[in-house]
C-alpha positions in Angstrom: 3.5 -5.4 -12.5 1.7 -4.7 -9.2 4.6 -2.5 -8.0 4.6 -0.5 -11.3 0.9 0.1 -11.2 1.2 1.3 -7.6 4.1 3.6 -8.6 2.1 5.1 -11.5 -1.0 5.7 -9.3 0.9 7.5 -6.7 3.1 9.5 -9.0 0.8 10.3 -11.9 -2.8 10.1 -10.6 -2.1 11.5 -7.1 -3.7 8.5 -5.4 -2.7 7.4 -1.8 -1.8 3.8 -2.3 -1.9 1.1 0.4 0.1 -1.9 -0.6 -0.7 -5.2 1.1 2.3 -7.6 1.2 3.9 -10.2 3.4 7.5 -9.1 2.8 8.7 -5.5 3.4 11.6 -5.7 1.0 9.7 -5.2 -2.3 7.5 -2.4 -0.9 10.4 -0.7 0.7 12.4 -0.8 -2.6 9.4 0.9 -4.4 9.1 3.5 -1.7 12.8 4.3 -1.8 12.6 5.1 -5.6 9.5 7.1 -5.5 9.3 10.8 -5.8 6.2 10.9 -3.6 7.1 8.6 -0.8 4.2 9.8 1.4 1.7 8.5 -1.1 2.4 4.8 -0.3 1.3 3.1 2.9 2.7 -0.4 3.3 0.3 -2.8 5.0 2.6 -5.8 5.9 0.6 -8.6 7.0 0.0 -12.4 6.4 -3.0 -12.0 4.3 -3.9 -15.8 4.8 -4.7 -14.8 8.5 -8.1 -13.3 7.9 -8.3 -11.6 11.3 -4.9 -10.0 11.0 -5.7 -9.0 7.4 -8.9 -7.2 8.4 -7.4 -5.4 11.2 -4.5 -4.2 8.9 -7.1 -3.0 6.3 -9.0 -1.2 9.0 -5.8 0.5 10.2 -5.1 1.6 6.5 -8.6 3.0 6.2 -8.1 5.0 9.3 -4.8 6.3 8.1 -5.8 7.1 4.4 -9.6 7.3 4.4 -12.0 4.9 2.5 -10.9 2.6 -0.3 -11.8 4.0 -3.7 -10.0 1.7 -6.1 -9.0 -2.0 -5.7 
């Protein structure tokens, strides 16, 4: 469901979507099937590591701007 919501937001609503995940494969599969590949930014990180998670979120904000929707 998460992948489909991300796809819909990127393709139909024009959002820039940052996807947090520990495994690249599901995110890369989604990106490969999108019409608007540049609208998805994968944030691959072990989100149980709070320091690494925060650093990756900060990087995503630098790339795409502030977070509007969670």
